[in-house]
Backbone as a ProteinNet text record, in pm:
[ID]
protein_1_A
[PRIMARY]
MGVQTIDITEFLKLRHQLPVMDVRSPEEYNHAHIPGAYPLPLFSDEERKIIGTTYKQKSRELAIKAGLDFFKMRPLLEQAEKIIIKHVVDDGSKNRSVIVHCWRG
[TERTIARY]
-1694.9	-1611.2	-1463.4	-1342	-1239.5	-1190.5	-1042.8	-999.6	-944.9	-985.3	-977.6	-886.9	-826.8	-789.2	-866.5	-857.7	-971.9	-904.7	-934.7	-863.7	-945.8	-911.7	-969.3	-1120.7	-1140.4	-1265.4	-1355.6	-1326	-1424.7	-1440.2	-1349.8	-1344.4	-1448.6	-1438.7	-1516.7	-1679.3	-1694.3	-1810.2	-1856.1	-1791.4	-1827.5	-1872.4	-1785.6	-1765	-1914.1	-1998.1	-2122.4	-2242.3	-2168.2	-2263.8	-2223.2	-2091.8	-2040.9	-1937	-1932.9	-1868.7	-1729.8	-1682.3	-1544.2	-1469.1	-1351.3	-1285.8	-1135.8	-1115.2	-987.9	-915.1	-822.4	-753.9	-611.9	-606	-453	-468.4	-362.7	-349.1	-494.7	-515.9	-581.8	-565.9	-411.6	-348.9	-355.3	-344.2	-338.8	-482.3	-601.7	-729.9	-787.1	-723	-776.2	-706	-594.5	-513.9	-616	-668	-764.2	-783.9	-931.7	-979.6	-1086.4	-1123.4	-1254.3	-1361.8	-1421.5	-1580.4	-1690.1	-1720	-1801.8	-1730.3	-1587.7	-1483.3	-1537.2	-1519.9	-1509.1	-1355.8	-1313	-1201.6	-1192.9	-1112.3	-1076.7	-922.8	-853.4	-725.2	-655	-547.5	-481.2	-401.8	-308.5	-220.7	-243.7	-221.9	-245.5	-128	-164.8	-1.4	121.1	129.9	253	316.3	197.4	247.3	323.8	251.5	269.2	417.2	411.2	557.5	703.8	662.8	716.2	775.2	675.5	694.2	783.5	734	831.6	930.2	960.9	1132.3	1182.8	1126.3	1190.4	1209.5	1119.1	1165.3	1275.7	1276.2	1375.4	1521.3	1529.3	1659.4	1703.7	1612	1659.5	1615.4	1500.2	1430.1	1323.3	1260.4	1118.1	1073.1	1137.8	1115.3	1089.4	1185	1169.3	1038.5	1016.9	908.6	753.7	785.5	671	620.3	730.6	725.4	662	716.7	655.3	503.6	467.6	299.6	251.1	301.3	238.5	195.5	305.9	315.1	191.5	167.9	77.8	-31.5	-67	-198	-301.3	-402.9	-520.2	-641	-636.7	-726.2	-877.5	-908.8	-1019.3	-1088.6	-1043.1	-1149.4	-1141.9	-1045.1	-1069	-1202.9	-1226.2	-1296.9	-1431.4	-1446.6	-1556.8	-1638.4	-1529.9	-1550.5	-1580.3	-1575.8	-1606.1	-1736.5	-1767.2	-1911.9	-1981.4	-1976.7	-2032.9	-2101	-2012.2	-2002	-2071.8	-2035.2	-2143	-2278.9	-2293.7	-2486	-2512.4	-2447.8	-2511.4	-2549.1	-2461.5	-2462.1	-2580.2	-2617.4	-2684.9	-2819.5	-2832.4	-2974.2	-3025.8	-2931.6	-2945.9	-3003.8	-2952.1	-2955.1	-3016	-3078.9	-3168.6	-3073.3	-2925.2	-2836.8	-2822.3	-2847.3	-2780.9	-2615.9	-2570.2	-2448.3	-2326.8	-2244.3	-2148.6	-2049	-1999.8	-1861.2	-1829.9	-1711.6	-1655.2	-1543.2	-1521.5	-1391.4	-1292.1	-1175.8	-1068.1	-955	-941.4	-836.6	-729.6	-626	-507.1	-384.7	-329.3	-223.4	-149.6	-125.7	50.6	-25.6	-141.4	-173.9	-167
207.9	149.7	126.3	158.2	132.3	-10.9	-32.7	-192.7	-205	-298.1	-366.2	-485.1	-549.7	-689.3	-739.2	-843	-963.9	-1063.9	-1133.3	-1247.5	-1390.3	-1508.7	-1613.4	-1633.4	-1597.2	-1613	-1506.2	-1385.3	-1322.9	-1356.4	-1371.4	-1451.1	-1525.2	-1647.6	-1748.4	-1712.2	-1620.2	-1570	-1503.8	-1431.7	-1325.6	-1386.7	-1486.5	-1547.5	-1575.5	-1649.7	-1687.6	-1573.5	-1436.3	-1280.5	-1260.8	-1199.4	-1141.8	-1227.5	-1178.6	-1262.4	-1253.4	-1358.2	-1383.7	-1370	-1266.8	-1273.9	-1318.3	-1438.6	-1482.4	-1411.1	-1349.9	-1270.6	-1342.3	-1448.5	-1549.2	-1576.1	-1592.8	-1647.2	-1778.2	-1786.8	-1893.9	-2043.3	-2061.1	-2181.7	-2236.1	-2124.2	-2143.7	-2129.5	-2079.5	-2096	-2212.6	-2274	-2445.1	-2535.6	-2480.5	-2589.5	-2609.9	-2511.2	-2511.9	-2373.3	-2366.9	-2253.4	-2263.2	-2144.7	-2130.2	-2163.8	-2297.7	-2295.6	-2157.8	-2153.6	-2006.8	-1888.4	-1918.8	-1784	-1754.6	-1653.6	-1596.4	-1562	-1611.1	-1604	-1457.8	-1368.4	-1211	-1222	-1316.4	-1319.9	-1166.8	-1122	-987.9	-1006.6	-1141.7	-1160.7	-1305.9	-1326.9	-1425.9	-1545.1	-1666.6	-1788.5	-1749.1	-1675.6	-1624.6	-1525	-1413.1	-1316.6	-1320.1	-1421.1	-1448.3	-1492.2	-1589	-1655	-1556.3	-1454.5	-1342.4	-1238.7	-1234.3	-1177.2	-1251.5	-1375.7	-1449.5	-1493.6	-1512.3	-1518.8	-1407	-1256.7	-1145.6	-1111	-1158.3	-1115.6	-1216.3	-1364.5	-1442	-1400.8	-1363.6	-1351.8	-1219.4	-1096.1	-946.4	-880.8	-826.5	-776.9	-787	-755.1	-720.7	-594.2	-487.1	-389.6	-357.6	-454.1	-488.2	-550.6	-688.7	-759.6	-678.8	-581.8	-504.3	-388.9	-332.8	-265.4	-346.1	-512.3	-585.4	-607.6	-608.5	-638.9	-515.2	-430.1	-240.5	-249.2	-309.9	-319.1	-387.8	-499.3	-603.4	-605.6	-512.9	-502.7	-412.2	-443.2	-444.5	-392.4	-227.9	-194.8	-213.1	-126.6	-100.1	-274.6	-373.4	-491.5	-561.7	-522.3	-573.8	-527.9	-392.5	-335.7	-382.3	-368.7	-410.6	-563.7	-662.3	-780.5	-783.7	-703.1	-736.5	-648.8	-561.9	-506.3	-583.8	-674.7	-822.8	-861.3	-904.1	-1009.9	-947.5	-807.4	-738.3	-732.3	-706.3	-649.7	-799.3	-924.3	-1017.5	-1059.2	-1071.7	-1060.8	-995.6	-872.9	-804.4	-825.3	-851	-896.6	-1045.8	-1131.1	-1275.3	-1263.1	-1246.5	-1210.9	-1100.4	-986.2	-895.6	-781.3	-824.5	-728.1	-599.9	-496.6	-376.5	-330.8	-448.6	-407.5	-455.1	-380.9	-416.7	-403.6	-439.8	-487.2	-657.9	-678.5	-783.8	-848.9	-963.2	-1004.7	-1073.6	-1006.3	-1042.9	-1153.1	-1232.3	-1335.7	-1354.6	-1368.7	-1379.8	-1449	-1515.2	-1623.1	-1539.2	-1456.6	-1378.7	-1209.8	-1174.2	-1039.6	-952.6
-225.9	-181.2	-242.1	-184.5	-225.6	-231.6	-262.6	-237.3	-116.2	-69.3	67.8	45.8	164.4	170.5	271.3	247	328.9	398.4	480.7	526.2	483.5	505.8	459.1	510.7	647.9	673.5	643.3	601.7	540.4	393.7	360.2	194.2	176.3	240.7	265.3	285	350	384.1	277.8	193.3	112.7	-23.8	-58.3	-211.5	-247.4	-128.3	-148.8	-207.1	-155.5	-193.1	-312.4	-319	-448.2	-527.3	-638.2	-760.8	-702.6	-773.5	-735.8	-864.6	-899.4	-1038.5	-1015.6	-1077.3	-1065.3	-1194.7	-1133.2	-1243.4	-1271.6	-1247.6	-1264.6	-1407.6	-1501	-1657	-1658.1	-1794.2	-1847.4	-1755.1	-1778	-1763.5	-1590.7	-1515.5	-1386.8	-1321	-1401.7	-1375.9	-1383.7	-1523.8	-1565.4	-1463.4	-1427.7	-1371.5	-1195.5	-1159.5	-1024.2	-974.9	-959.3	-920.8	-830.3	-772	-659.7	-712.9	-680.5	-761.4	-769.9	-908.2	-906	-951	-936.9	-980.3	-1126.6	-1169.7	-1307.5	-1339.6	-1463.7	-1482	-1541.4	-1540.3	-1569.4	-1581.2	-1657.9	-1648.3	-1683.7	-1613.5	-1622	-1732.3	-1744.4	-1869.5	-1942.8	-2051.1	-2100.4	-2063.6	-2067.7	-2032.7	-2112.1	-2225	-2269.7	-2180.2	-2182.5	-2108.6	-1963.2	-1947	-1765.2	-1783.5	-1872.7	-1895.7	-1873.7	-1980.1	-2020.6	-1883.2	-1812	-1673.4	-1579.5	-1527.9	-1473.9	-1480.3	-1636.7	-1637.1	-1612.7	-1677.6	-1657.3	-1483.8	-1410.8	-1264.8	-1218.1	-1292.9	-1216.7	-1312.4	-1435.2	-1479.2	-1491	-1436	-1466.9	-1337.9	-1292.7	-1165.1	-1165.1	-1041.6	-1011.7	-1105.1	-1071.5	-1147.9	-1295.8	-1362.7	-1497.1	-1519.4	-1440.1	-1438.9	-1428.4	-1352.3	-1321.7	-1469.2	-1499	-1634.4	-1730.4	-1740.5	-1855.2	-1861.6	-1728.8	-1675	-1738.2	-1735.9	-1761.4	-1850.9	-1975.2	-2096.7	-2160.4	-2101	-2140.2	-2106.2	-2007	-1926.4	-2010	-2021.1	-2087.5	-2025.7	-1981.4	-1884.6	-1924.9	-2028.1	-2100.1	-2132	-2192.2	-2215.5	-2093.3	-2000.9	-1867	-1789.1	-1801.7	-1729.4	-1779.3	-1913.7	-1968.1	-1943.3	-1915.8	-1875.4	-1749.3	-1689.1	-1570	-1509.8	-1592.2	-1571.6	-1625.1	-1740.3	-1765.7	-1643	-1592.2	-1459.4	-1344.2	-1315.6	-1225.9	-1259.8	-1407.7	-1433.7	-1425.4	-1473.7	-1466.1	-1294.1	-1222.4	-1079.6	-998.5	-1056.6	-1020.6	-1067.7	-1176.6	-1246.6	-1185	-1183.5	-1144.4	-1002	-910.8	-755.4	-721.1	-832	-765.3	-647.2	-620.2	-547.9	-608.5	-529.5	-569.9	-542.8	-454.9	-411.8	-562.4	-555.6	-709.4	-661.7	-548.1	-493.6	-551.8	-561.2	-618.8	-551	-541.6	-473.7	-610.7	-571.1	-678	-643.7	-692.2	-618.8	-723.7	-666.9	-725	-622.2	-693.5	-632.3	-538.5	-562.8	-566.1	-508.4	-480.2	-440.8	-526.1
[MASK]
+++++++++++++++++++++++++++++++++++++++++++++++++++++++++++++++++++++++++++++++++++++++++++++++++++++++++

């Protein structure tokens, strides 16, 4: 299954069946998060600050490039795999789908 955008009704239904991965920064997650969501930050707090400052002071395009410079795909994937395996073992589910939560999309 590929990436799908779901509405809030579908999200609320699925969040009890599938692991929710919150990809916001640690500070954002610690401030408030969906109960039961796993923290899987794409960026550190400092990286998020740099990207946001670049977006506001320079351009969207440069902010995206800064984000790509920071993005750590392999460690993120390995952490996500551990969460999925834990979910499969704990719930006996064969479904390896997840829900990804990010404030801005």
